[in-house]
N, C-alpha and C positions, 0 to 999 in steps of 0.2 A: 760958279760950279767948280768941281774938282778938275785940276789941270793934269793930274796923274791918275793912274788907275786906282780906285779906292781900295782900302784894306777890306772892308765889309760891305756886302750888299744885303739889305734886309728886304725880303719880298713879302708884300701884304695883299693878298687876294680880297676883294670886297664884293659883296652881293647882298642887296637889300639890308644894309646895316647903317643907314643915315642916322638913326637914333643914338648910335654908339661911336661912330667914327670921330666925333669931336674928342672924346676921351683918348681914343687910340692915337690920333695925331698929337694931341697935347703931350701924351707920354713919350712920343718919339721926339718932340722939341726938347724934352728934357734929357735925351740921349744924343742928340746931334753932335757931330763931330766932323771936322774937315776931311777925315779919312773914312767917312761912312756915306753910303748913298742909300735912298729909300725909294723903293719901286712899288707903286700901288697898282694892281691890276683890277680894273673895274670890269666885272663879269656881266655887263648889260643887265643891271638891276631892273625888275619889273614891278616893283611895288612902292618905290620911293625915289628920292632924288640923290641917291648915293653919289653919283658921278659928279653932280654940280656941287655937292657939299665938299667933296674931295678936291675939286679944283680951287675952291675958295680957301679951305682950310690949309692946304699945303703951301700956300703963298708964304707962309711964316716958317716953313721947314726947309732949311737949305739942303741943297744936294738931293731934291726929291722930284720925282716925275710921275705922272698918272698915265698909264696905258689902258685904253679901253677896248674890249672885244667888240667885234662886229655882231656876234650873237653869243648867248650864254653857252659856256662850255663846261661848267662844273669846276670844283675845286682843284682837282689834278691838273686840268688843262690850264687853269689860271696860274697855278704855281709854275708849270712849264713855261708859260709866257714870260713870267718874271725871271726865271732861270735864264731864258734866252737873251733877255735885256741886261742881265747883270754883268758887271765887270770886275767885281771884287775878288780878292785872294780868298776870302771867305764868304760863305753864303749862310743865311739864317732866314727863318720864316716867322710870321706872326700872322694870325687870322684877324680880319678886319674888325671884329667886335671885342677883341681882347686888348690888353694894354701891358706896358713894361714899367718897372720901377725905374726911377731916375738913376742914371749911370750904369744900368745893367749891361748895355751893349759893350761898354769899354771893359767891364770885368770879364764879359764872355770872350772877347778878343784876347785879352791878357791871359786868360786860362789856356786857350788852344795854342798860343804862341809858346807859353811856358812849357806846356806838356808835349808839344811838338808831335801831335797825332793827327790821324785822318779826320776825326770828328770828336766832339765833346757833347755829352748829354747832361741834363741839369734836372733838378727838381722843379715843381711848379706850385703855384697857389690856385686852387679851384674856388671860384666864387659863385655862390648860389644866392641870389637875393643879397641880404647883408651878411651872410655867413661866409667865412673864409676857412679853408682847410689846406694844410700842406700835403702835397703828394710827392713822396720820394721816388726817384728812380730806383728800380728793384736791385740794382747792383750795390752791394754793401761796400766794396773797395772803392775808395775815393782818392782823387788826385794822384793817380798813378796810371801810366800807360798799360793797357790790357789788350788781349787778343779778342776781337769781337766774336769769333766763333765760340769762344770759351763762355760767353754770357747768353747762349741760346737755350741750353738745357740746364736743369733736368725737366723732364716731361711734366711731372706733376706739381711743379712749383711755378711761381710767378717770376719770369725772367725778363730780360731787356727786350725781346721780341713781343712781350705783353705790354710794353709801354712805348707804343709806336709814334707818339706825337712828334711830328717834324719840328714843330716850333719850340720844342724843349731841347734845343741845342745849336751847334754851329758846325759848319761842314766845309772842309778844305776844297778848293777848286779842283785840285788833282783827282778827287772823286769823280767830278763831272767829266774830266778829261778821259776817265776810265769807264764811263758810261754808267755810273752808279747813282747819280743824284735825280735824274728825271723821274717823274711819276708816269703811270700808265694813263694815257689820255682818255677822257670821257668818264673816269670813275668819279661818282658823286658822293660816295661814302666808303669808308674803309680804305680810301686811297693810300694810306700810309702803312698797310699791312704788308703788301708785296715789296714796298719800298724799304721798310725797316729789316725784313728778312734778307733782301739782297745785300744791304749795307752790312749786316752782321756775318753774312757768309763770305763776302768777297773783299771787304776792306781789311787793311793790314793792322791798324791800330786805332784804339779809342780810349776816352777816359770818361769818368763821371765826376762832376764837381757839385758841391752843395749850394749853388746859386738858387735863389728863389725869387727870381725877378719877373717871371711870367705870370701874369694874372688872367686866368682862363674862365671865361664866363660859361655857366651852365644853366640850362632851364629857360633860356630866352625863346620867345615864340618864333623868331626867325631861323633858329639853328636847325639844321636838317635832322638832328637827332630827336627833335620834337615834333617832326613832320612825318605822318604815317602814310606815305605814298610810295610808288614803286621805285623812286630813287633810293630809298633805304635798302632795297634788295641787291644793290650793286656789291654787297659784301659777299655774295655767292661767287661773283666774278673775281673778286679780290683773292679769296682763299683758294679758288681753283687756279689762279695765277701762281700763288705760292707753292701749291703741289706740283704744278707743271715744271716750274723753274727748279725745284728740288730734284727732279728725276735724274739730272746728270751730276749731282753733287756726290763727291766721294763718301760722304756720310749720310747718303739719302735715306737709308733705312732708319737710322736713329732720329734724324731730323724730322722725317715724315711722321713719326709718332707724336711729335710735339705739335706739329701743324695741324694733324687730325684732332688732337685734344682741343686746341684753340678753335678750330672750326666748330666742333661740337658744342663748345661753351657758348659761342656766339649764336649758333642756330637755336639753342635752348633758350637763351636770353630773349631772343626776338619772338620766338613762339609763346613764351610766358607772358610777353607784353604785347601780344597781337591785337588786343582790343583797340589800341590806339591807330591801328592801320585802317585805311579805307577798306571797303568790302572786297573789292577786286584785288587790292594789293594783299589783303590777308589770305585770300584764296590762293594767290600766286606764291606767297610765302610758304604755305603748307606744301604746295606741289614742288617747288624748287628744294624744300628741306627734305622731302621724301627722296627725290632724285639724288641729291648730295649724299645723304646717308646710304642709299642704295648702291652708290659707287664704292662705298668702303667694304671691305671683307668683314665677315663675321669676327675673325680673331682680331683684326685692327679695331673694330668698333668696340668690342668688349674691353680691350685694353685701354682705349681712350676714355671709356665711361667709368672705369673703376674708381670709386671714391668721389664721384662728381655730385652726389646728393640725390635723395629720393625724388625730389620734385623735377629736377632736370632729367634724370634717367627716365622717369615715367613719361614725360612729355615726348622725349625723343623715341621711346619704345612705341608709343601710340602712333607716332607718324611713320615709323618704319616697319614695326612688327618684328616678330622673330627674335627678340632679345630678352626673353624671360629669365635667362640665367645670368644676366649682367649684375654684378654687385654694385650696389649704390655707395 
């Protein structure tokens, strides 16, 4: 084991991913380093033997440990458990069904040390079946320190708060000491939305680098994005948290416009895809959508929806009503 504090702690939440965890652990063996520690948080899997698989597979991964929850807590809580156990100067995340390219973690640490910033964000590779596609972080300036607040706006363009993936980056421990790295306990989806907003509002520096070493699986049956139950509806709580935390910000008026637009985009996406939801969850989705849209003033809503497209504006108009003048 490491005799001094590790340079990097990688936190890996795991839930019902026995079929994929062998690939995940193998990729970490190819990233192992005496300065790195690997913390697996087994979130009380219910459908397979993820915990037993982890205990066996991690025997060949040095500086690793498996922490098991007493009961299932969700992704946000699992990440927080890993954060509490982490000792590294830098922290990074990986979902239990994804994997890393060989040597990626060393490149990531080298980048954050060279740039001397609070956090670094990276590109990633999305994997759907046998198809792979590179997804670039939306900030075009690369390999230079930047002001995180400067990458939140504009309202009507894709920015870094629209790229919330915690696993696409590395984060200095000083952010944790300032209360910026923990997730809101209990969130089972969209847990990274309030998290990324707080980072970009309150951290002092960050950078984007062109590393493409994270391989993110999409479309697998165990992924929460593929499951249409009430857990999906936690995005309402996530965006309500963003709006609540913005209230005291010195740029609250401008930033709220961005948050409202993001909220409307996600509501519209879920409504247009509501056939995948269980009947009760679909009804709850419509109810919560109407309530969320109803909390927005007419001028705010009209501004948020301009240019969003006919289909999305139409579905939001039907749910809330009273928006006939909104331009698509």
